[in-house]
N, C-alpha and C positions, 0 to 999 in steps of 0.2 A: 504493499499500500504505500502510495505516493503522497506527501504532504510538503511540498515544494512550491514557496512562493515568496523568493526573497524580495526585499522592498530597498528601493534606492535610497541610501543615508541623503545623498546630495539633494536630491527631489525633494523628500520629506523637509530638510532642513530650509531648503528655499521657500517652499510653499509656507511653511511657518514664519519665517522673516520677512514675507509679504502680505501676512494675514490670509492668505487663500483658507487655511485651515486653522483651528484653534490647537493649543496643546492638548486641551480636554479631548477633543475630536480624535487627534493622533493616537493619543493614551487610550481611548475606548476602544479603536480599532484594533491595536496591540492585543488587549486584553481580549477583545472578541476572537482573534485569532488563537490566542493561547487556550480559551475555553472550547474550541474546536478541536484544536490539534493535540493538547499536551498530553491527552490520556493515551496518544500513540505514539508521542516523540520523548516524552518525559525528560524535557531539557530544562527544568526548574528544580530547585531545592526550595525555594520560597520565592513568590511574588507577593509585593508588598503594595497591594493595589491602593490602599488608603493613604499611605503616604505619598505615594506616585500621583495619585489624583490630586491631594493637598499642593504639590509642587506644581503640577500642571496649571491649577487655576491662579496660583500665585504668578505664574509666568504669563498667563494670559491678560495681566493686568501691566505689564510692561510695555513701553510704547515701543513702535518699531524701530525708533533711531536707537534704541537703548539694548536692542537685543543682541546676544551673543550669537557665534555662528553654529551653534548647536542648540540654538533656544527650543526647547519643547520636545527634544528628540528623545524618545525612551531607549534606554540601554539595559544591557544584561551584565552582571558582574561575575567573574569566576569565584565559587566560594572557597577561594585561599585568600582573596583581597578583601581588606575591610570595608565596610560599609556601617558610617554610624547608625546604631540602634538595632542593628541586624548581626546575629551570631554568625561566625566564620567557622564552617563545620569542616571544611577540607575533606569531606567524604570519609570520615573517621567517626567511629564510635566512641574515640578518646576525646572528642570534642564534644563540650556540653553545649546549653543553649546560652550561654553568657553573651549580652550583646556588644558589639565592638564599641568602645566609647568614642572613637572617631575615624572619619573617611581615612582611607588609606589616600596617600598624595594623589595619584594618578584619578583617584574618583573626585576627590577635591577640585582637582583641575578641571575635569570634565563638567562637573556642576557650576564652576565659574564660567563656563563656557555656555550655559543654559540647559545641559543634558539634565533628564530626568531618570533616577534610577529605579527600574521596574523590579530588581528582585537579583537574587543570587542563583547562578547558573551550576549545573552539574560539574563536578571534578571529579576525576578518578582519587583513589585515596591518597592523600598528600601529594597529588600530581604525580602519582607514580603509576604503576601499570594495572592495578585492581578497578575494574570499571563500575560505574554507576548503571543506573537503569536507562540511559540515554539510548535512543535508536536513531539511525540514518534516515532523515526526512525523505530521501530517495527510494529508500526500501527498508522497512522497519524490522527485518529481519537481518539486517547487516549492521555492523558496528559503526558508529559515527566517529571513531578514532579517540584517541585521548592524548593528554590528560584534559583539555579544554573542550570536552564532550558536548556540554550543554551549551556553551557560547557559539560553537560552530553550528549545532542543530538549530538553536534559536534563530540564527540569521538565515540559515537555509530555506527554514519553514516560514520565513517572513514575520516572527513574531516580534523581533527588534530588528532595526536596521544597524547595529552597532553593538558588539559585546566585546568586552575586555577577555584576554586570556594570558597566559603565561607559558614559557618554553624553557625546559630544562634539556631535553633532548629533542623530542619532535612533538612537543605537546600544542602547538599552533598550528604548525605545518602539516602534519599528518591528517588531523580533523579537517582543516580546510581543503585539502586534497578529497578526502573521503566525500566531504558533503558538497563539493562544488562551489566554495565560496572563496574569497580572498582572504589571506592570512599573511599578516605584516609582523615579523618578528624584529623588534628594534635592536641596534647594537647596545651590547651590554652596558649600562650606565648612562644611556641616553635619557631615561626618566628616572626620577627618585623612585625608591624601592619600599619606601617606608609604608607600613602597614599591609605588606604583603608576607604570607607565610612561605618561606623558600623551603627549598631542599638542596641546594649545591650552589654556595655563595660564587664560585667561579664559573657557574654555567647557567644559573638563573636569568631571563631576559622577560621583559615585559612584551605583551603582543596584543594586537586587535584583529578582529573578524569583521569582514564587510561584505556586502554582495559581491562587489567588483571593484578593480582596480582604480577605476573613476572615484569610486566612493571613498577608497582609502587614501588617494591624494587629497581628496575633499578634507578629509579628516587631518590628514597631516599640514594642510594650509591652516586650517582652524587651529591646530596645535600650535602654530608659528613654527614649523619645523624644516621649512624651506630653506636650502642653503645657498651660499654664495652665487652659485651658477644660476640658480632661480630667479634670484632678485637681479642679477645681470641681465638674464633673458627678459624679465619684465620691463626693464629700463632700456633696453636695445632688441625689441622683439624681431629685427630682420637678422641680426647674428645667430640663427639657429646653431647649437652645438651640433658637431658632427655624430653621426650615429655611434653608438659605443660598440667596441668589439666584444663579442661574446665568446668565451672560452665554453665548450660544450664536453661535458663528461657523459660518455656512454657506459654505464656500469657493467662490467664482466660478471660471468655467471656466479661468482662468488656473492654478490649482492642480491641474488634474487629477484630481479626485476622482470617483470612478465613480459611478454612479446607484445603486447597492446600498449604498455607505457612505453616501450623503446620504441614502438611505431610512431606513438604520440611525441616523443622526444625529436627523431627524425622529421617530422614533420614539422615541428617547431624551428628546428633548424632551417629549412627551406623557406618558413614563413619570414624569419628574421633575416636570412639573407635578400628575401625579396625586398625588403624594407631597406636595405642598405646597410645592414650591419654585417661588418666581416666576422665570419665564424669560423672557429678553428675548434679541432678535437682536443682535449685535454687529457693526458695519460695520468689518471689520479687513483686506479685501483689499489696499487700498493700503496701509496699514500692514506688513502681512504681508510684500509684497513688497519692501519698502524694508529690512526686518529679514533677510530671506532675503540679500539682497545683501550686507548689513553682515556678517551671520555667517559668510558665504563668504570676505569678503576678511580678516576677523580670523583665521578657522581658518588659511586659506593662510600668512599672514603669520608668523602665531607657531609653525605647525609647521615651517616652513622653517627657523626659529632655533632651536628647543626641539631640533628632531631634526636639527641641522647635521651631525653624523658621518655619520647614514643618508643626508642629502640629499646628500653627497659622493659617494655611491656609487650613481649612477643606474643603472648595469647592473645592479645586484642586486636592484632594486626593480620591482614590478609598473608597468606605464605608468599606472596610476590614481595611484599615490602619487609617483611622480617627477613625473607633471604636478602634482601638489599641491604639491610642493617647488619646482618652477620657477615656478609662478605666484605662490606666497609669496615666493620670492626675488626676484622682478622687481616685486614691489609697495614702493612708496614709502613711507616712512615718515609722510609726510604724507596719503596715501590712507588708511593704516591708522588714523590719529586720527581722521580723518573719519568713518570706520565706527564707531569707538567712540563719538564723539560722536552719532552716528544712534542708538546703542543706548540711551545715556544720555538722550536726548530721549524716546524712545518708553519708556523705564522710567519715565520721570516720568508720562507719559500713561498708562501702565498701572497705575499706583499709585492714579491718580483714579478710574478706571474700576472697578477691582477692590474697593479698599478690604478691610477686613475682614469676613467673612461673605458675600463674594461671589466665585464661582468662575468659571472659563471652561470650556465646553465645546467640542470640536472633534474632526474624525478622529483617529486616531492615525496612519492612512496612507491612501494615496490610495484603496485597496480591499485586496481579499485580496492573499495572496502570489503573486507572477507565478510564472507555470511556469518551470522552468530555474534551474540552479544557478550560472550564470556572471555573476549581479550578484545585490545584495540589496535591490534596491529604491529609491526614491526618498526621501531625508531630509526632503523640502519641508514637510511638515506638522508636524515638531517644530523646525525650524531658529529659528523667533521665539520660542519659550520658552526654548529654550536659550541665546539670545543673552541674553535678559532674566533668565535664572537662576532661572526660576520652578520650584518644586516641581511634578512631574507625577505622575498616578497613571494606568494605561492599565487600562480596565475590559473584560474579557472577555465573551462570552455572546452577542454578536449574529453572525450566520452569513450569509453569502453565497448566497441561493438558487439561484443558477445552478452554483455549484461545490461547496456545502456546507464552504467553507473559512471560517475564522474571520473577523470584522471587529471590530477593537478601537476604542474610542473613549476619549478622553483628558479628564481634568479637572486643571486648573492652578489654583494659588492664589497668593498672595503669601507669601513667606517668614514663617514665624510663624502660618499660617493652616491648617496641615496638620490639625488637629483637624476642622474643617469640611470639608476635602477628603476626608478618609476617612470622615468619616459619611455623607457625600452619595454617596460610590462605593460604600459598601456597601448602600446605599437602592436605586442604579441597578443593581448585580450582583443584587440580590434580584429586582428587577422583570423583569430580563433572563432569570434563570432561569426564571419563573413564565410568561413568555410562550411560546404555541406555536410551535415552531421551524419556520422558513419551509420550504416543499417543495422540495427542489433539482429545478432544471430539467436534464435530461440529454439 
Protein backbone atom coordinates (compact mmCIF):
# COMPACT_ATOMS: atom_id res chain seq x y z
CA UNK A 1 0.00 0.00 0.00
CA UNK A 2 1.40 3.38 -1.06
CA UNK A 3 1.01 6.56 1.01
CA UNK A 4 3.28 8.91 -0.94
CA UNK A 5 2.32 12.58 -1.31
CA UNK A 6 5.37 14.76 -0.59
CA UNK A 7 4.74 18.47 -0.17
CA UNK A 8 7.02 21.25 -1.45
CA UNK A 9 8.62 23.21 1.39
CA UNK A 10 9.30 26.19 -0.85
CA UNK A 11 5.77 26.40 -2.26
CA UNK A 12 4.17 26.08 1.16
CA UNK A 13 6.50 28.70 2.65
CA UNK A 14 5.83 31.14 -0.18
CA UNK A 15 2.07 30.67 0.08
CA UNK A 16 2.26 31.33 3.81
CA UNK A 17 4.49 34.38 3.34
CA UNK A 18 2.02 35.86 0.85
CA UNK A 19 -1.08 35.09 3.01
CA UNK A 20 -2.45 32.79 0.34
CA UNK A 21 -3.05 30.29 3.14
CA UNK A 22 -2.91 30.66 6.90
CA UNK A 23 -0.60 28.82 9.26
CA UNK A 24 -3.66 27.23 10.85
CA UNK A 25 -4.87 25.96 7.46
CA UNK A 26 -1.48 24.45 6.67
CA UNK A 27 -1.32 22.82 10.08
CA UNK A 28 -4.85 21.45 9.74
CA UNK A 29 -3.89 19.94 6.38
CA UNK A 30 -0.84 18.29 7.94
CA UNK A 31 -2.90 16.90 10.80
CA UNK A 32 -5.52 15.61 8.37
CA UNK A 33 -2.81 13.82 6.38
CA UNK A 34 -1.42 12.31 9.58
CA UNK A 35 -4.88 11.14 10.60
CA UNK A 36 -5.33 9.34 7.25
CA UNK A 37 -1.90 7.75 6.95
CA UNK A 38 -0.24 7.41 10.34
CA UNK A 39 -1.90 4.09 11.15
CA UNK A 40 -0.10 2.66 8.11
CA UNK A 41 3.22 4.57 8.19
CA UNK A 42 3.84 5.05 11.96
CA UNK A 43 6.19 8.00 11.49
CA UNK A 44 5.46 9.74 14.80
CA UNK A 45 6.28 9.11 18.42
CA UNK A 46 4.20 12.09 19.47
CA UNK A 47 2.09 14.63 17.60
CA UNK A 48 1.84 17.83 19.66
CA UNK A 49 -1.25 19.19 17.94
CA UNK A 50 -2.35 21.47 20.78
CA UNK A 51 0.87 23.44 21.08
CA UNK A 52 1.39 23.44 17.30
CA UNK A 53 -2.08 24.94 16.85
CA UNK A 54 -1.35 27.63 19.42
CA UNK A 55 1.87 28.50 17.59
CA UNK A 56 0.08 28.58 14.23
CA UNK A 57 -2.62 30.91 15.56
CA UNK A 58 0.04 33.25 16.94
CA UNK A 59 1.93 33.27 13.66
CA UNK A 60 -1.23 34.18 11.76
CA UNK A 61 -1.22 37.50 13.60
CA UNK A 62 2.27 38.39 12.36
CA UNK A 63 2.23 40.99 9.54
CA UNK A 64 3.57 39.80 6.18
CA UNK A 65 6.53 42.17 6.34
CA UNK A 66 7.69 40.61 9.62
CA UNK A 67 7.40 36.95 8.69
CA UNK A 68 10.41 34.67 8.67
CA UNK A 69 11.25 32.47 5.67
CA UNK A 70 9.74 29.40 7.36
CA UNK A 71 6.69 31.24 8.68
CA UNK A 72 4.00 28.73 9.60
CA UNK A 73 5.78 25.67 8.14
CA UNK A 74 5.08 22.51 10.19
CA UNK A 75 8.15 20.37 10.85
CA UNK A 76 8.99 17.01 12.40
CA UNK A 77 11.86 16.56 14.86
CA UNK A 78 13.74 13.28 15.23
CA UNK A 79 13.25 11.94 18.75
CA UNK A 80 16.87 12.30 19.81
CA UNK A 81 16.60 16.10 19.43
CA UNK A 82 15.14 18.13 22.31
CA UNK A 83 11.91 20.06 21.97
CA UNK A 84 10.93 22.12 25.00
CA UNK A 85 8.08 20.53 26.90
CA UNK A 86 8.29 17.18 25.10
CA UNK A 87 10.18 14.07 26.19
CA UNK A 88 13.23 12.95 24.20
CA UNK A 89 12.66 9.21 24.02
CA UNK A 90 15.55 8.15 21.76
CA UNK A 91 13.56 5.05 20.79
CA UNK A 92 14.55 3.46 24.09
CA UNK A 93 12.79 2.02 27.10
CA UNK A 94 15.56 3.56 29.20
CA UNK A 95 14.26 7.05 28.58
CA UNK A 96 11.29 8.10 30.67
CA UNK A 97 8.69 10.75 29.99
CA UNK A 98 10.59 13.72 31.43
CA UNK A 99 10.06 16.78 29.28
CA UNK A 100 13.08 18.57 27.82
CA UNK A 101 13.57 21.94 29.56
CA UNK A 102 14.50 23.76 26.35
CA UNK A 103 14.74 23.42 22.60
CA UNK A 104 17.84 22.05 20.95
CA UNK A 105 19.80 24.82 19.25
CA UNK A 106 18.65 23.80 15.76
CA UNK A 107 14.99 23.64 16.86
CA UNK A 108 15.29 27.11 18.39
CA UNK A 109 16.83 28.34 15.14
CA UNK A 110 14.01 26.93 13.02
CA UNK A 111 11.39 28.38 15.36
CA UNK A 112 13.08 31.78 15.06
CA UNK A 113 12.54 31.51 11.29
CA UNK A 114 8.83 30.81 11.85
CA UNK A 115 8.64 27.02 11.82
CA UNK A 116 5.96 25.19 13.83
CA UNK A 117 7.09 22.03 15.61
CA UNK A 118 4.39 19.44 14.98
CA UNK A 119 5.95 16.67 17.04
CA UNK A 120 8.64 14.03 17.44
CA UNK A 121 9.41 11.45 14.73
CA UNK A 122 10.44 7.85 15.23
CA UNK A 123 14.13 7.00 15.56
CA UNK A 124 15.86 3.69 15.88
CA UNK A 125 17.11 2.96 19.41
CA UNK A 126 19.63 5.71 20.25
CA UNK A 127 19.96 6.25 16.50
CA UNK A 128 21.54 2.82 15.97
CA UNK A 129 20.20 -0.29 14.24
CA UNK A 130 17.17 -1.53 16.23
CA UNK A 131 14.15 -0.24 14.26
CA UNK A 132 10.94 1.33 15.45
CA UNK A 133 7.53 0.69 13.90
CA UNK A 134 7.87 3.05 10.90
CA UNK A 135 7.06 1.70 7.42
CA UNK A 136 8.11 2.96 4.01
CA UNK A 137 5.31 5.08 2.48
CA UNK A 138 6.10 3.69 -0.99
CA UNK A 139 5.32 0.17 0.22
CA UNK A 140 4.46 -0.37 3.86
CA UNK A 141 5.93 -3.87 3.96
CA UNK A 142 9.40 -2.37 3.30
CA UNK A 143 11.76 -0.59 5.68
CA UNK A 144 12.07 3.20 5.51
CA UNK A 145 15.71 2.90 6.57
CA UNK A 146 17.16 4.37 9.71
CA UNK A 147 17.91 5.87 12.02
CA UNK A 148 15.92 8.93 10.87
CA UNK A 149 13.07 6.61 9.94
CA UNK A 150 10.10 8.70 10.98
CA UNK A 151 11.49 11.94 9.56
CA UNK A 152 12.04 10.47 6.09
CA UNK A 153 8.67 8.70 6.09
CA UNK A 154 6.81 11.80 7.32
CA UNK A 155 8.25 13.87 4.46
CA UNK A 156 7.64 11.17 1.84
CA UNK A 157 4.04 10.75 3.00
CA UNK A 158 3.39 14.49 2.86
CA UNK A 159 2.76 14.83 6.58
CA UNK A 160 5.32 17.65 6.84
CA UNK A 161 7.50 19.32 4.19
CA UNK A 162 10.58 19.40 6.43
CA UNK A 163 11.95 17.13 9.14
CA UNK A 164 15.14 17.00 11.17
CA UNK A 165 17.44 14.00 11.22
CA UNK A 166 20.92 13.10 12.36
CA UNK A 167 23.60 10.88 10.86
CA UNK A 168 26.35 8.85 12.48
CA UNK A 169 26.70 6.20 9.76
CA UNK A 170 23.90 6.44 7.16
CA UNK A 171 20.98 7.69 9.24
CA UNK A 172 19.82 10.42 6.85
CA UNK A 173 21.22 9.24 3.52
CA UNK A 174 19.79 5.73 3.60
CA UNK A 175 16.21 6.64 4.65
CA UNK A 176 16.21 9.49 2.12
CA UNK A 177 17.21 7.03 -0.60
CA UNK A 178 14.72 4.38 0.50
CA UNK A 179 11.82 6.83 0.85
CA UNK A 180 12.53 8.78 -2.35
CA UNK A 181 13.18 12.17 -0.74
CA UNK A 182 16.14 14.51 -0.44
CA UNK A 183 18.46 14.21 2.53
CA UNK A 184 21.22 16.67 3.34
CA UNK A 185 23.94 15.79 5.86
CA UNK A 186 25.71 18.95 6.92
CA UNK A 187 29.45 19.12 7.46
CA UNK A 188 30.30 18.19 11.01
CA UNK A 189 30.14 21.30 13.18
CA UNK A 190 28.18 23.34 10.63
CA UNK A 191 25.32 23.67 13.12
CA UNK A 192 25.41 23.71 16.93
CA UNK A 193 24.63 20.33 18.45
CA UNK A 194 23.34 21.39 21.87
CA UNK A 195 20.22 19.45 22.80
CA UNK A 196 20.95 16.40 20.62
CA UNK A 197 21.53 12.99 22.18
CA UNK A 198 24.60 11.80 20.32
CA UNK A 199 26.23 8.43 19.82
CA UNK A 200 29.73 9.17 18.50
CA UNK A 201 31.15 12.70 18.81
CA UNK A 202 33.62 12.24 15.96
CA UNK A 203 30.91 11.06 13.58
CA UNK A 204 27.57 12.64 14.57
CA UNK A 205 26.19 15.22 12.11
CA UNK A 206 22.92 17.09 11.76
CA UNK A 207 20.72 16.40 8.77
CA UNK A 208 17.52 17.58 7.10
CA UNK A 209 14.89 15.87 4.94
CA UNK A 210 12.72 17.55 2.31
CA UNK A 211 10.80 16.43 -0.76
CA UNK A 212 13.33 17.72 -3.28
CA UNK A 213 16.74 19.27 -3.82
CA UNK A 214 14.99 22.55 -4.68
CA UNK A 215 13.28 22.49 -1.29
CA UNK A 216 16.59 21.74 0.45
CA UNK A 217 18.19 24.67 -1.35
CA UNK A 218 15.34 26.87 -0.13
CA UNK A 219 15.95 25.68 3.43
CA UNK A 220 19.66 26.37 3.05
CA UNK A 221 18.94 29.94 1.97
CA UNK A 222 16.51 30.35 4.86
CA UNK A 223 19.20 29.24 7.28
CA UNK A 224 21.61 31.73 5.73
CA UNK A 225 24.01 28.96 4.74
CA UNK A 226 24.88 30.13 1.20
CA UNK A 227 28.59 30.51 0.68
CA UNK A 228 30.77 33.13 -0.94
CA UNK A 229 30.22 31.68 -4.41
CA UNK A 230 26.47 32.03 -4.05
CA UNK A 231 26.79 35.63 -2.93
CA UNK A 232 29.13 36.43 -5.80
CA UNK A 233 26.77 34.80 -8.28
CA UNK A 234 23.86 36.85 -6.91
CA UNK A 235 25.90 40.02 -7.39
CA UNK A 236 27.17 39.02 -10.88
CA UNK A 237 24.55 36.68 -12.35
CA UNK A 238 26.19 36.68 -15.79
CA UNK A 239 29.33 35.00 -14.46
CA UNK A 240 27.93 31.52 -13.96
CA UNK A 241 30.48 29.14 -12.43
CA UNK A 242 31.80 26.30 -14.55
CA UNK A 243 30.07 22.94 -14.04
CA UNK A 244 31.72 20.97 -11.28
CA UNK A 245 33.89 18.01 -12.11
CA UNK A 246 32.30 14.79 -10.86
CA UNK A 247 34.29 11.80 -9.63
CA UNK A 248 32.05 8.76 -9.86
CA UNK A 249 32.61 5.73 -7.66
CA UNK A 250 31.13 2.52 -9.06
CA UNK A 251 31.54 0.11 -6.13
CA UNK A 252 32.83 -3.40 -6.74
CA UNK A 253 31.19 -6.66 -5.68
CA UNK A 254 32.41 -6.37 -2.08
CA UNK A 255 29.99 -3.52 -1.38
CA UNK A 256 26.87 -5.45 -2.34
CA UNK A 257 25.41 -2.83 -4.68
CA UNK A 258 22.63 -4.27 -6.81
CA UNK A 259 22.38 -4.05 -10.61
CA UNK A 260 19.48 -1.57 -10.61
CA UNK A 261 21.47 0.86 -8.47
CA UNK A 262 24.55 0.45 -10.65
CA UNK A 263 22.40 1.16 -13.71
CA UNK A 264 21.02 4.28 -12.02
CA UNK A 265 24.54 5.42 -11.21
CA UNK A 266 25.71 5.00 -14.80
CA UNK A 267 22.63 6.82 -16.05
CA UNK A 268 23.44 9.68 -13.67
CA UNK A 269 26.97 9.79 -15.07
CA UNK A 270 25.54 10.23 -18.57
CA UNK A 271 23.08 12.87 -17.46
CA UNK A 272 25.72 14.88 -15.64
CA UNK A 273 28.03 14.68 -18.65
CA UNK A 274 25.19 15.95 -20.85
CA UNK A 275 24.85 18.90 -18.48
CA UNK A 276 28.47 19.80 -19.09
CA UNK A 277 30.07 18.21 -16.04
CA UNK A 278 33.38 16.46 -16.66
CA UNK A 279 32.79 12.96 -15.26
CA UNK A 280 35.68 10.70 -14.25
CA UNK A 281 35.69 7.32 -12.53
CA UNK A 282 37.23 7.15 -9.05
CA UNK A 283 39.01 3.99 -7.90
CA UNK A 284 37.84 3.89 -4.30
CA UNK A 285 37.07 0.29 -3.37
CA UNK A 286 40.20 -0.36 -1.33
CA UNK A 287 40.10 2.99 0.44
CA UNK A 288 36.38 2.61 1.00
CA UNK A 289 36.85 -0.76 2.71
CA UNK A 290 39.54 0.68 4.96
CA UNK A 291 37.31 3.62 5.89
CA UNK A 292 34.32 1.36 6.59
CA UNK A 293 36.43 -0.61 9.08
CA UNK A 294 37.82 2.54 10.68
CA UNK A 295 34.35 4.10 10.96
CA UNK A 296 33.00 0.95 12.62
CA UNK A 297 35.81 0.96 15.20
CA UNK A 298 35.46 4.66 16.00
CA UNK A 299 31.69 4.46 16.30
CA UNK A 300 31.74 1.51 18.71
CA UNK A 301 34.57 2.89 20.86
CA UNK A 302 33.00 6.32 21.26
CA UNK A 303 29.44 5.04 21.71
CA UNK A 304 30.45 2.76 24.58
CA UNK A 305 31.99 5.72 26.41
CA UNK A 306 29.54 8.49 25.53
CA UNK A 307 26.54 6.31 26.39
CA UNK A 308 28.20 4.50 29.30
CA UNK A 309 25.09 4.76 31.50
CA UNK A 310 23.05 2.95 28.88
CA UNK A 311 25.85 0.48 28.17
CA UNK A 312 25.69 -0.53 31.84
CA UNK A 313 22.10 -1.73 31.28
CA UNK A 314 22.48 -4.37 28.53
CA UNK A 315 19.36 -6.19 29.68
CA UNK A 316 17.30 -3.11 28.71
CA UNK A 317 18.85 -2.76 25.27
CA UNK A 318 18.27 -4.38 21.91
CA UNK A 319 20.78 -7.09 20.96
CA UNK A 320 22.15 -4.76 18.25
CA UNK A 321 22.90 -1.87 20.60
CA UNK A 322 24.17 -4.12 23.38
CA UNK A 323 26.58 -5.68 20.89
CA UNK A 324 27.81 -2.26 19.78
CA UNK A 325 28.53 -1.23 23.36
CA UNK A 326 30.23 -4.54 24.10
CA UNK A 327 32.43 -4.24 21.03
CA UNK A 328 33.30 -0.66 21.85
CA UNK A 329 34.06 -1.44 25.46
CA UNK A 330 36.44 -4.19 24.38
CA UNK A 331 38.27 -1.96 21.89
CA UNK A 332 41.68 -0.84 23.07
CA UNK A 333 42.62 2.80 23.00
CA UNK A 334 45.50 2.05 20.63
CA UNK A 335 43.11 0.40 18.16
CA UNK A 336 40.86 3.45 18.31
CA UNK A 337 43.84 5.74 17.75
CA UNK A 338 44.88 3.68 14.74
CA UNK A 339 41.40 4.02 13.27
CA UNK A 340 41.52 7.79 13.75
CA UNK A 341 44.90 7.85 11.98
CA UNK A 342 43.43 5.92 9.06
CA UNK A 343 40.66 8.49 8.71
CA UNK A 344 43.15 11.36 8.90
CA UNK A 345 45.29 9.83 6.15
CA UNK A 346 42.28 9.19 3.90
CA UNK A 347 41.00 12.71 4.51
CA UNK A 348 44.31 14.13 3.31
CA UNK A 349 44.01 11.97 0.18
CA UNK A 350 40.39 12.93 -0.57
CA UNK A 351 41.23 16.62 -0.21
CA UNK A 352 43.75 16.16 -2.97
CA UNK A 353 41.24 14.37 -5.18
CA UNK A 354 38.19 16.56 -4.67
CA UNK A 355 39.64 20.05 -4.30
CA UNK A 356 37.03 22.79 -4.72
CA UNK A 357 34.71 22.55 -7.70
CA UNK A 358 35.03 18.76 -7.72
CA UNK A 359 32.32 16.49 -6.31
CA UNK A 360 31.92 12.79 -5.63
CA UNK A 361 29.01 10.72 -6.96
CA UNK A 362 28.05 7.33 -5.48
CA UNK A 363 25.02 5.20 -4.62
CA UNK A 364 23.25 6.33 -1.44
CA UNK A 365 22.33 2.73 -0.63
CA UNK A 366 22.97 -0.72 -2.04
CA UNK A 367 19.58 -0.76 -3.76
CA UNK A 368 15.91 -0.13 -3.03
CA UNK A 369 14.48 -0.53 0.46
CA UNK A 370 14.50 -4.20 1.47
CA UNK A 371 11.26 -5.91 2.37
CA UNK A 372 10.49 -6.29 6.06
CA UNK A 373 10.53 -3.96 9.05
CA UNK A 374 12.93 -5.92 11.24
CA UNK A 375 16.05 -4.18 9.95
CA UNK A 376 16.90 -0.83 8.37
CA UNK A 377 19.38 -1.87 5.67
CA UNK A 378 23.14 -1.66 5.40
CA UNK A 379 24.95 1.65 6.06
CA UNK A 380 28.01 0.62 4.05
CA UNK A 381 27.54 3.18 1.28
CA UNK A 382 27.74 6.15 3.67
CA UNK A 383 30.26 5.11 6.31
CA UNK A 384 33.24 6.45 4.34
CA UNK A 385 31.85 9.96 3.81
CA UNK A 386 30.68 10.13 7.41
CA UNK A 387 34.12 9.14 8.68
CA UNK A 388 35.63 11.89 6.52
CA UNK A 389 33.06 14.47 7.64
CA UNK A 390 31.94 15.36 4.11
CA UNK A 391 28.68 17.17 3.40
CA UNK A 392 26.36 14.91 1.42
CA UNK A 393 23.11 15.42 -0.45
CA UNK A 394 20.87 12.57 -1.61
CA UNK A 395 19.19 13.17 -4.97
CA UNK A 396 15.89 11.32 -5.49
CA UNK A 397 14.27 10.46 -8.80
CA UNK A 398 15.69 7.11 -9.93
CA UNK A 399 13.48 4.03 -9.63
CA UNK A 400 14.07 0.29 -9.43
CA UNK A 401 12.37 -1.16 -12.52
CA UNK A 402 11.61 -4.46 -10.80
CA UNK A 403 9.86 -3.13 -7.69
CA UNK A 404 9.03 0.49 -8.53
CA UNK A 405 10.78 1.51 -5.30
CA UNK A 406 13.00 4.61 -5.12
CA UNK A 407 16.74 4.57 -5.70
CA UNK A 408 18.78 7.42 -4.23
CA UNK A 409 22.12 8.76 -5.44
CA UNK A 410 24.45 10.83 -3.30
CA UNK A 411 26.81 13.67 -4.07
CA UNK A 412 29.54 14.67 -1.60
CA UNK A 413 31.96 17.58 -1.43
CA UNK A 414 34.60 19.12 0.77
CA UNK A 415 33.21 21.35 3.54
CA UNK A 416 32.86 24.83 2.11
CA UNK A 417 32.00 23.66 -1.41
CA UNK A 418 28.27 23.26 -0.78
CA UNK A 419 27.34 25.83 -3.45
CA UNK A 420 28.72 23.53 -6.15
CA UNK A 421 27.14 20.54 -4.41
CA UNK A 422 23.66 22.04 -4.46
CA UNK A 423 23.93 23.40 -8.00
CA UNK A 424 25.00 20.01 -9.35
CA UNK A 425 22.36 18.14 -7.34
CA UNK A 426 19.66 20.47 -8.69
CA UNK A 427 20.71 19.80 -12.28
CA UNK A 428 20.78 16.05 -11.72
CA UNK A 429 17.36 16.14 -10.08
CA UNK A 430 15.88 17.99 -13.07
CA UNK A 431 17.43 15.48 -15.47
CA UNK A 432 16.06 12.55 -13.51
CA UNK A 433 12.62 14.13 -13.46
CA UNK A 434 12.70 14.61 -17.23
CA UNK A 435 13.78 11.03 -17.95
CA UNK A 436 11.02 8.49 -18.71
CA UNK A 437 10.37 6.22 -15.73
CA UNK A 438 11.45 2.59 -16.02
CA UNK A 439 8.73 0.04 -16.60
CA UNK A 440 8.25 -2.05 -13.43
CA UNK A 441 8.77 -5.77 -13.89
CA UNK A 442 6.05 -7.61 -12.00
